[in-house]
N, CA, C and O atoms as a GROMACS GRO file, in nm:
protein
  448
    1UNK      N    1   9.877  -5.217  -0.002
    1UNK     CA    2   9.889  -5.320  -0.088
    1UNK      C    3   9.968  -5.433  -0.011
    1UNK      O    4  10.072  -5.418   0.053
    2UNK      N    5   9.897  -5.547  -0.029
    2UNK     CA    6   9.972  -5.669   0.047
    2UNK      C    7  10.108  -5.707  -0.019
    2UNK      O    8  10.128  -5.697  -0.140
    3UNK      N    9  10.192  -5.748   0.064
    3UNK     CA   10  10.327  -5.782   0.002
    3UNK      C   11  10.308  -5.932  -0.036
    3UNK      O   12  10.237  -6.010   0.027
    4UNK      N   13  10.378  -5.962  -0.140
    4UNK     CA   14  10.385  -6.103  -0.186
    4UNK      C   15  10.472  -6.193  -0.094
    4UNK      O   16  10.551  -6.144  -0.014
    5UNK      N   17  10.454  -6.324  -0.110
    5UNK     CA   18  10.536  -6.411  -0.035
    5UNK      C   19  10.683  -6.402  -0.066
    5UNK      O   20  10.770  -6.422   0.019
    6UNK      N   21  10.708  -6.370  -0.194
    6UNK     CA   22  10.839  -6.350  -0.243
    6UNK      C   23  10.910  -6.239  -0.172
    6UNK      O   24  11.020  -6.253  -0.117
    7UNK      N   25  10.838  -6.121  -0.176
    7UNK     CA   26  10.889  -6.001  -0.127
    7UNK      C   27  10.916  -6.026   0.028
    7UNK      O   28  11.028  -6.002   0.073
    8UNK      N   29  10.825  -6.067   0.100
    8UNK     CA   30  10.843  -6.103   0.249
    8UNK      C   31  10.968  -6.198   0.262
    8UNK      O   32  11.053  -6.173   0.347
    9UNK      N   33  10.978  -6.296   0.188
    9UNK     CA   34  11.092  -6.389   0.214
    9UNK      C   35  11.223  -6.323   0.175
    9UNK      O   36  11.322  -6.337   0.247
   10UNK      N   37  11.228  -6.250   0.057
   10UNK     CA   38  11.347  -6.185   0.027
   10UNK      C   39  11.393  -6.080   0.128
   10UNK      O   40  11.509  -6.076   0.168
   11UNK      N   41  11.300  -5.996   0.166
   11UNK     CA   42  11.334  -5.896   0.290
   11UNK      C   43  11.386  -5.967   0.411
   11UNK      O   44  11.485  -5.928   0.472
   12UNK      N   45  11.312  -6.080   0.448
   12UNK     CA   46  11.356  -6.158   0.571
   12UNK      C   47  11.495  -6.227   0.541
   12UNK      O   48  11.584  -6.225   0.626
   13UNK      N   49  11.511  -6.284   0.425
   13UNK     CA   50  11.636  -6.358   0.404
   13UNK      C   51  11.753  -6.261   0.387
   13UNK      O   52  11.867  -6.297   0.412
   14UNK      N   53  11.724  -6.139   0.346
   14UNK     CA   54  11.836  -6.041   0.337
   14UNK      C   55  11.889  -6.002   0.478
   14UNK      O   56  12.003  -5.956   0.488
   15UNK      N   57  11.817  -6.018   0.578
   15UNK     CA   58  11.868  -5.992   0.714
   15UNK      C   59  11.885  -6.106   0.810
   15UNK      O   60  11.906  -6.093   0.931
   16UNK      N   61  11.873  -6.228   0.738
   16UNK     CA   62  11.902  -6.361   0.818
   16UNK      C   63  12.029  -6.408   0.772
   16UNK      O   64  12.032  -6.448   0.656
   17UNK      N   65  12.134  -6.411   0.838
   17UNK     CA   66  12.266  -6.455   0.789
   17UNK      C   67  12.268  -6.612   0.761
   17UNK      O   68  12.363  -6.661   0.700
   18UNK      N   69  12.163  -6.690   0.807
   18UNK     CA   70  12.166  -6.823   0.796
   18UNK      C   71  12.103  -6.875   0.661
   18UNK      O   72  12.099  -6.995   0.632
   19UNK      N   73  12.057  -6.779   0.585
   19UNK     CA   74  11.994  -6.800   0.454
   19UNK      C   75  12.094  -6.796   0.355
   19UNK      O   76  12.162  -6.694   0.351
   20UNK      N   77  12.120  -6.890   0.269
   20UNK     CA   78  12.210  -6.895   0.154
   20UNK      C   79  12.133  -6.898   0.028
   20UNK      O   80  12.011  -6.914   0.028
   21UNK      N   81  12.210  -6.880  -0.091
   21UNK     CA   82  12.140  -6.885  -0.220
   21UNK      C   83  12.069  -7.020  -0.236
   21UNK      O   84  11.960  -7.019  -0.292
   22UNK      N   85  12.114  -7.126  -0.196
   22UNK     CA   86  12.046  -7.251  -0.213
   22UNK      C   87  11.901  -7.247  -0.139
   22UNK      O   88  11.802  -7.299  -0.190
   23UNK      N   89  11.899  -7.188  -0.029
   23UNK     CA   90  11.766  -7.174   0.042
   23UNK      C   91  11.678  -7.090  -0.042
   23UNK      O   92  11.559  -7.118  -0.050
   24UNK      N   93  11.729  -6.985  -0.107
   24UNK     CA   94  11.640  -6.894  -0.191
   24UNK      C   95  11.605  -6.966  -0.313
   24UNK      O   96  11.493  -6.946  -0.359
   25UNK      N   97  11.687  -7.049  -0.375
   25UNK     CA   98  11.652  -7.132  -0.479
   25UNK      C   99  11.540  -7.230  -0.459
   25UNK      O  100  11.458  -7.254  -0.547
   26UNK      N  101  11.540  -7.287  -0.338
   26UNK     CA  102  11.440  -7.402  -0.307
   26UNK      C  103  11.312  -7.324  -0.286
   26UNK      O  104  11.212  -7.364  -0.345
   27UNK      N  105  11.306  -7.219  -0.212
   27UNK     CA  106  11.191  -7.133  -0.181
   27UNK      C  107  11.127  -7.087  -0.323
   27UNK      O  108  11.007  -7.101  -0.345
   28UNK      N  109  11.215  -7.034  -0.414
   28UNK     CA  110  11.165  -6.989  -0.531
   28UNK      C  111  11.096  -7.089  -0.617
   28UNK      O  112  10.994  -7.058  -0.679
   29UNK      N  113  11.154  -7.219  -0.624
   29UNK     CA  114  11.103  -7.338  -0.682
   29UNK      C  115  10.967  -7.370  -0.618
   29UNK      O  116  10.879  -7.414  -0.692
   30UNK      N  117  10.941  -7.351  -0.493
   30UNK     CA  118  10.818  -7.373  -0.431
   30UNK      C  119  10.715  -7.263  -0.475
   30UNK      O  120  10.597  -7.291  -0.494
   31UNK      N  121  10.765  -7.142  -0.489
   31UNK     CA  122  10.674  -7.033  -0.533
   31UNK      C  123  10.632  -7.055  -0.683
   31UNK      O  124  10.521  -7.020  -0.722
   32UNK      N  125  10.723  -7.112  -0.765
   32UNK     CA  126  10.698  -7.144  -0.906
   32UNK      C  127  10.596  -7.256  -0.911
   32UNK      O  128  10.513  -7.254  -1.002
   33UNK      N  129  10.594  -7.351  -0.826
   33UNK     CA  130  10.493  -7.457  -0.830
   33UNK      C  131  10.369  -7.397  -0.790
   33UNK      O  132  10.269  -7.416  -0.858
   34UNK      N  133  10.364  -7.323  -0.682
   34UNK     CA  134  10.262  -7.259  -0.623
   34UNK      C  135  10.177  -7.175  -0.737
   34UNK      O  136  10.056  -7.190  -0.754
   35UNK      N  137  10.258  -7.089  -0.809
   35UNK     CA  138  10.195  -7.011  -0.908
   35UNK      C  139  10.138  -7.098  -1.030
   35UNK      O  140  10.030  -7.078  -1.084
   36UNK      N  141  10.223  -7.193  -1.062
   36UNK     CA  142  10.180  -7.289  -1.170
   36UNK      C  143  10.044  -7.356  -1.144
   36UNK      O  144   9.963  -7.371  -1.236
   37UNK      N  145  10.020  -7.394  -1.026
   37UNK     CA  146   9.920  -7.465  -0.983
   37UNK      C  147   9.791  -7.386  -0.947
   37UNK      O  148   9.692  -7.443  -0.902
   38UNK      N  149   9.797  -7.258  -0.969
   38UNK     CA  150   9.690  -7.155  -0.940
   38UNK      C  151   9.692  -7.081  -0.818
   38UNK      O  152   9.591  -7.018  -0.787
   39UNK      N  153   9.799  -7.081  -0.741
   39UNK     CA  154   9.820  -7.005  -0.623
   39UNK      C  155   9.756  -7.048  -0.499
   39UNK      O  156   9.757  -6.975  -0.399
   40UNK      N  157   9.703  -7.158  -0.500
   40UNK     CA  158   9.637  -7.221  -0.375
   40UNK      C  159   9.729  -7.307  -0.287
   40UNK      O  160   9.792  -7.401  -0.335
   41UNK      N  161   9.735  -7.275  -0.170
   41UNK     CA  162   9.812  -7.362  -0.068
   41UNK      C  163   9.718  -7.471  -0.014
   41UNK      O  164   9.597  -7.451  -0.005
   42UNK      N  165   9.771  -7.577   0.018
   42UNK     CA  166   9.906  -7.620   0.032
   42UNK      C  167   9.971  -7.651  -0.124
   42UNK      O  168   9.901  -7.682  -0.221
   43UNK      N  169  10.104  -7.638  -0.127
   43UNK     CA  170  10.165  -7.673  -0.256
   43UNK      C  171  10.194  -7.831  -0.256
   43UNK      O  172  10.265  -7.880  -0.168
   44UNK      N  173  10.147  -7.895  -0.343
   44UNK     CA  174  10.167  -8.048  -0.368
   44UNK      C  175  10.286  -8.054  -0.459
   44UNK      O  176  10.280  -7.991  -0.564
   45UNK      N  177  10.392  -8.123  -0.429
   45UNK     CA  178  10.512  -8.133  -0.494
   45UNK      C  179  10.576  -8.276  -0.480
   45UNK      O  180  10.547  -8.348  -0.384
   46UNK      N  181  10.664  -8.317  -0.577
   46UNK     CA  182  10.738  -8.421  -0.560
   46UNK      C  183  10.895  -8.385  -0.549
   46UNK      O  184  10.941  -8.295  -0.619
   47UNK      N  185  10.969  -8.452  -0.468
   47UNK     CA  186  11.096  -8.421  -0.439
   47UNK      C  187  11.172  -8.404  -0.569
   47UNK      O  188  11.245  -8.305  -0.584
   48UNK      N  189  11.157  -8.500  -0.670
   48UNK     CA  190  11.245  -8.497  -0.786
   48UNK      C  191  11.208  -8.367  -0.864
   48UNK      O  192  11.299  -8.305  -0.919
   49UNK      N  193  11.092  -8.328  -0.871
   49UNK     CA  194  11.056  -8.204  -0.939
   49UNK      C  195  11.111  -8.085  -0.873
   49UNK      O  196  11.170  -7.998  -0.937
   50UNK      N  197  11.096  -8.078  -0.754
   50UNK     CA  198  11.151  -7.964  -0.680
   50UNK      C  199  11.309  -7.947  -0.688
   50UNK      O  200  11.367  -7.840  -0.706
   51UNK      N  201  11.368  -8.069  -0.672
   51UNK     CA  202  11.518  -8.065  -0.688
   51UNK      C  203  11.563  -8.023  -0.825
   51UNK      O  204  11.664  -7.953  -0.837
   52UNK      N  205  11.490  -8.065  -0.934
   52UNK     CA  206  11.515  -8.024  -1.078
   52UNK      C  207  11.498  -7.870  -1.083
   52UNK      O  208  11.592  -7.801  -1.122
   53UNK      N  209  11.381  -7.814  -1.043
   53UNK     CA  210  11.362  -7.678  -1.060
   53UNK      C  211  11.455  -7.592  -0.978
   53UNK      O  212  11.493  -7.484  -1.023
   54UNK      N  213  11.495  -7.636  -0.854
   54UNK     CA  214  11.584  -7.557  -0.779
   54UNK      C  215  11.731  -7.576  -0.815
   54UNK      O  216  11.819  -7.505  -0.766
   55UNK      N  217  11.755  -7.680  -0.908
   55UNK     CA  218  11.894  -7.708  -0.948
   55UNK      C  219  11.979  -7.757  -0.831
   55UNK      O  220  12.098  -7.728  -0.819
   56UNK      N  221  11.905  -7.839  -0.740
   56UNK     CA  222  11.972  -7.906  -0.637
   56UNK      C  223  12.005  -8.041  -0.678
   56UNK      O  224  11.915  -8.116  -0.714
   57UNK      N  225  12.135  -8.080  -0.675
   57UNK     CA  226  12.158  -8.219  -0.737
   57UNK      C  227  12.174  -8.336  -0.633
   57UNK      O  228  12.160  -8.453  -0.670
   58UNK      N  229  12.202  -8.303  -0.504
   58UNK     CA  230  12.218  -8.413  -0.406
   58UNK      C  231  12.095  -8.412  -0.312
   58UNK      O  232  12.034  -8.310  -0.278
   59UNK      N  233  12.066  -8.539  -0.273
   59UNK     CA  234  11.962  -8.568  -0.180
   59UNK      C  235  11.988  -8.518  -0.039
   59UNK      O  236  11.898  -8.470   0.030
   60UNK      N  237  12.120  -8.530   0.004
   60UNK     CA  238  12.152  -8.463   0.133
   60UNK      C  239  12.143  -8.317   0.134
   60UNK      O  240  12.104  -8.257   0.234
   61UNK      N  241  12.179  -8.255   0.019
   61UNK     CA  242  12.174  -8.102   0.017
   61UNK      C  243  12.023  -8.057   0.023
   61UNK      O  244  11.986  -7.965   0.096
   62UNK      N  245  11.936  -8.129  -0.062
   62UNK     CA  246  11.790  -8.106  -0.068
   62UNK      C  247  11.740  -8.115   0.069
   62UNK      O  248  11.679  -8.019   0.117
   63UNK      N  249  11.764  -8.228   0.141
   63UNK     CA  250  11.698  -8.256   0.277
   63UNK      C  251  11.750  -8.153   0.378
   63UNK      O  252  11.674  -8.109   0.464
   64UNK      N  253  11.881  -8.113   0.370
   64UNK     CA  254  11.939  -8.019   0.467
   64UNK      C  255  11.875  -7.885   0.456
   64UNK      O  256  11.832  -7.821   0.552
   65UNK      N  257  11.872  -7.841   0.318
   65UNK     CA  258  11.806  -7.719   0.276
   65UNK      C  259  11.663  -7.702   0.322
   65UNK      O  260  11.628  -7.603   0.385
   66UNK      N  261  11.580  -7.804   0.288
   66UNK     CA  262  11.449  -7.818   0.324
   66UNK      C  263  11.420  -7.809   0.474
   66UNK      O  264  11.326  -7.745   0.520
   67UNK      N  265  11.505  -7.876   0.545
   67UNK     CA  266  11.490  -7.875   0.693
   67UNK      C  267  11.538  -7.747   0.752
   67UNK      O  268  11.492  -7.708   0.858
   68UNK      N  269  11.626  -7.683   0.688
   68UNK     CA  270  11.667  -7.542   0.739
   68UNK      C  271  11.552  -7.446   0.715
   68UNK      O  272  11.522  -7.367   0.804
   69UNK      N  273  11.482  -7.448   0.597
   69UNK     CA  274  11.361  -7.373   0.584
   69UNK      C  275  11.242  -7.402   0.686
   69UNK      O  276  11.167  -7.315   0.730
   70UNK      N  277  11.237  -7.528   0.715
   70UNK     CA  278  11.132  -7.561   0.811
   70UNK      C  279  11.168  -7.516   0.952
   70UNK      O  280  11.080  -7.462   1.019
   71UNK      N  281  11.282  -7.532   0.998
   71UNK     CA  282  11.328  -7.504   1.126
   71UNK      C  283  11.327  -7.359   1.149
   71UNK      O  284  11.305  -7.314   1.262
   72UNK      N  285  11.349  -7.283   1.048
   72UNK     CA  286  11.361  -7.142   1.047
   72UNK      C  287  11.217  -7.065   1.040
   72UNK      O  288  11.205  -6.944   1.061
   73UNK      N  289  11.115  -7.149   1.010
   73UNK     CA  290  10.990  -7.104   0.992
   73UNK      C  291  10.944  -7.045   0.860
   73UNK      O  292  10.837  -6.986   0.854
   74UNK      N  293  11.016  -7.058   0.760
   74UNK     CA  294  10.988  -7.013   0.630
   74UNK      C  295  10.881  -7.093   0.556
   74UNK      O  296  10.810  -7.040   0.471
   75UNK      N  297  10.871  -7.225   0.590
   75UNK     CA  298  10.771  -7.310   0.531
   75UNK      C  299  10.728  -7.415   0.641
   75UNK      O  300  10.799  -7.448   0.735
   76UNK      N  301  10.604  -7.462   0.616
   76UNK     CA  302  10.560  -7.584   0.693
   76UNK      C  303  10.556  -7.685   0.594
   76UNK      O  304  10.521  -7.661   0.478
   77UNK      N  305  10.595  -7.813   0.640
   77UNK     CA  306  10.609  -7.925   0.543
   77UNK      C  307  10.528  -8.045   0.605
   77UNK      O  308  10.523  -8.067   0.726
   78UNK      N  309  10.472  -8.111   0.519
   78UNK     CA  310  10.391  -8.235   0.562
   78UNK      C  311  10.425  -8.350   0.466
   78UNK      O  312  10.367  -8.353   0.358
   79UNK      N  313  10.515  -8.442   0.498
   79UNK     CA  314  10.548  -8.551   0.407
   79UNK      C  315  10.430  -8.646   0.404
   79UNK      O  316  10.367  -8.681   0.503
   80UNK      N  317  10.405  -8.688   0.268
   80UNK     CA  318  10.292  -8.784   0.248
   80UNK      C  319  10.350  -8.895   0.161
   80UNK      O  320  10.438  -8.875   0.077
   81UNK      N  321  10.294  -9.015   0.188
   81UNK     CA  322  10.332  -9.128   0.118
   81UNK      C  323  10.225  -9.143   0.011
   81UNK      O  324  10.158  -9.247   0.018
   82UNK      N  325  10.199  -9.059  -0.084
   82UNK     CA  326  10.115  -9.039  -0.179
   82UNK      C  327  10.162  -9.019  -0.308
   82UNK      O  328  10.250  -8.934  -0.323
   83UNK      N  329  10.117  -9.087  -0.415
   83UNK     CA  330  10.181  -9.055  -0.543
   83UNK      C  331  10.170  -8.923  -0.587
   83UNK      O  332  10.250  -8.884  -0.671
   84UNK      N  333  10.077  -8.841  -0.542
   84UNK     CA  334  10.066  -8.703  -0.581
   84UNK      C  335  10.168  -8.623  -0.526
   84UNK      O  336  10.206  -8.528  -0.595
   85UNK      N  337  10.224  -8.642  -0.409
   85UNK     CA  338  10.348  -8.571  -0.362
   85UNK      C  339  10.331  -8.528  -0.218
   85UNK      O  340  10.231  -8.561  -0.155
   86UNK      N  341  10.421  -8.458  -0.170
   86UNK     CA  342  10.424  -8.382  -0.042
   86UNK      C  343  10.356  -8.264  -0.032
   86UNK      O  344  10.325  -8.205  -0.135
   87UNK      N  345  10.325  -8.213   0.089
   87UNK     CA  346  10.260  -8.081   0.099
   87UNK      C  347  10.358  -7.978   0.170
   87UNK      O  348  10.430  -8.008   0.266
   88UNK      N  349  10.351  -7.862   0.117
   88UNK     CA  350  10.419  -7.746   0.194
   88UNK      C  351  10.329  -7.627   0.186
   88UNK      O  352  10.253  -7.606   0.092
   89UNK      N  353  10.342  -7.551   0.290
   89UNK     CA  354  10.281  -7.427   0.306
   89UNK      C  355  10.394  -7.317   0.319
   89UNK      O  356  10.489  -7.333   0.396
   90UNK      N  357  10.382  -7.211   0.244
   90UNK     CA  358  10.475  -7.100   0.254
   90UNK      C  359  10.418  -7.003   0.367
   90UNK      O  360  10.305  -6.956   0.362
   91UNK      N  361  10.498  -6.982   0.458
   91UNK     CA  362  10.454  -6.905   0.579
   91UNK      C  363  10.506  -6.759   0.574
   91UNK      O  364  10.618  -6.723   0.538
   92UNK      N  365  10.407  -6.686   0.616
   92UNK     CA  366  10.444  -6.533   0.596
   92UNK      C  367  10.510  -6.494   0.746
   92UNK      O  368  10.518  -6.580   0.834
   93UNK      N  369  10.550  -6.370   0.764
   93UNK     CA  370  10.622  -6.314   0.869
   93UNK      C  371  10.554  -6.338   1.006
   93UNK      O  372  10.616  -6.377   1.104
   94UNK      N  373  10.426  -6.312   1.006
   94UNK     CA  374  10.346  -6.321   1.123
   94UNK      C  375  10.370  -6.461   1.189
   94UNK      O  376  10.411  -6.460   1.305
   95UNK      N  377  10.350  -6.577   1.130
   95UNK     CA  378  10.371  -6.696   1.180
   95UNK      C  379  10.528  -6.736   1.214
   95UNK      O  380  10.556  -6.819   1.300
   96UNK      N  381  10.610  -6.677   1.146
   96UNK     CA  382  10.756  -6.700   1.165
   96UNK      C  383  10.800  -6.631   1.288
   96UNK      O  384  10.886  -6.684   1.358
   97UNK      N  385  10.746  -6.510   1.322
   97UNK     CA  386  10.794  -6.457   1.459
   97UNK      C  387  10.724  -6.547   1.574
   97UNK      O  388  10.778  -6.553   1.684
   98UNK      N  389  10.611  -6.611   1.550
   98UNK     CA  390  10.555  -6.689   1.652
   98UNK      C  391  10.650  -6.825   1.665
   98UNK      O  392  10.669  -6.879   1.774
   99UNK      N  393  10.705  -6.872   1.545
   99UNK     CA  394  10.804  -6.989   1.550
   99UNK      C  395  10.920  -6.957   1.628
   99UNK      O  396  10.973  -7.046   1.695
  100UNK      N  397  10.971  -6.825   1.626
  100UNK     CA  398  11.091  -6.795   1.698
  100UNK      C  399  11.068  -6.798   1.850
  100UNK      O  400  11.158  -6.830   1.928
  101UNK      N  401  10.936  -6.759   1.892
  101UNK     CA  402  10.911  -6.763   2.033
  101UNK      C  403  10.871  -6.900   2.088
  101UNK      O  404  10.886  -6.923   2.208
  102UNK      N  405  10.821  -6.991   2.006
  102UNK     CA  406  10.782  -7.122   2.060
  102UNK      C  407  10.883  -7.225   2.015
  102UNK      O  408  10.956  -7.203   1.919
  103UNK      N  409  10.885  -7.332   2.080
  103UNK     CA  410  10.967  -7.449   2.043
  103UNK      C  411  10.905  -7.510   1.909
  103UNK      O  412  10.788  -7.483   1.883
  104UNK      N  413  10.974  -7.584   1.830
  104UNK     CA  414  10.936  -7.634   1.717
  104UNK      C  415  10.805  -7.708   1.712
  104UNK      O  416  10.725  -7.692   1.620
  105UNK      N  417  10.784  -7.792   1.816
  105UNK     CA  418  10.654  -7.874   1.816
  105UNK      C  419  10.541  -7.780   1.865
  105UNK      O  420  10.427  -7.794   1.820
  106UNK      N  421  10.572  -7.677   1.963
  106UNK     CA  422  10.453  -7.600   1.997
  106UNK      C  423  10.409  -7.512   1.881
  106UNK      O  424  10.290  -7.488   1.859
  107UNK      N  425  10.516  -7.462   1.801
  107UNK     CA  426  10.477  -7.374   1.687
  107UNK      C  427  10.401  -7.463   1.579
  107UNK      O  428  10.304  -7.410   1.526
  108UNK      N  429  10.430  -7.575   1.546
  108UNK     CA  430  10.360  -7.651   1.459
  108UNK      C  431  10.218  -7.700   1.503
  108UNK      O  432  10.128  -7.720   1.421
  109UNK      N  433  10.204  -7.719   1.639
  109UNK     CA  434  10.068  -7.747   1.676
  109UNK      C  435   9.985  -7.618   1.665
  109UNK      O  436   9.868  -7.626   1.628
  110UNK      N  437  10.042  -7.494   1.697
  110UNK     CA  438   9.968  -7.374   1.677
  110UNK      C  439   9.932  -7.338   1.546
  110UNK      O  440   9.832  -7.269   1.529
  111UNK      N  441  10.009  -7.381   1.438
  111UNK     CA  442   9.981  -7.346   1.303
  111UNK      C  443   9.876  -7.445   1.245
  111UNK      O  444   9.816  -7.411   1.143
  112UNK      N  445   9.851  -7.560   1.300
  112UNK     CA  446   9.767  -7.667   1.250
  112UNK      C  447   9.624  -7.628   1.277
  112UNK      O  448   9.532  -7.703   1.243
   0.00000   0.00000   0.00000
């Protein structure tokens, strides 16, 4: 049986001392939007909606938390200046281990 993205994330987050409850909240909000929109990646979202669902009140906290998840390889993010919103991909364990081995720009090139 294939593990869900939530199961993989929670198992990894449980052993990653850098992941705090706010990271879990933001990731869960992305999962909620993914499921609501039919389960197809990429996830298209607007910052305000993601902040409301994850209960993050500050812009700085939101950006810091999002950047943490990107840098640690839990998500890939593509900002867009489009009224529909930004794009995010929830990344499984296989790609995250690759991110740990490569520098940030090399890992992003590999995943594209």
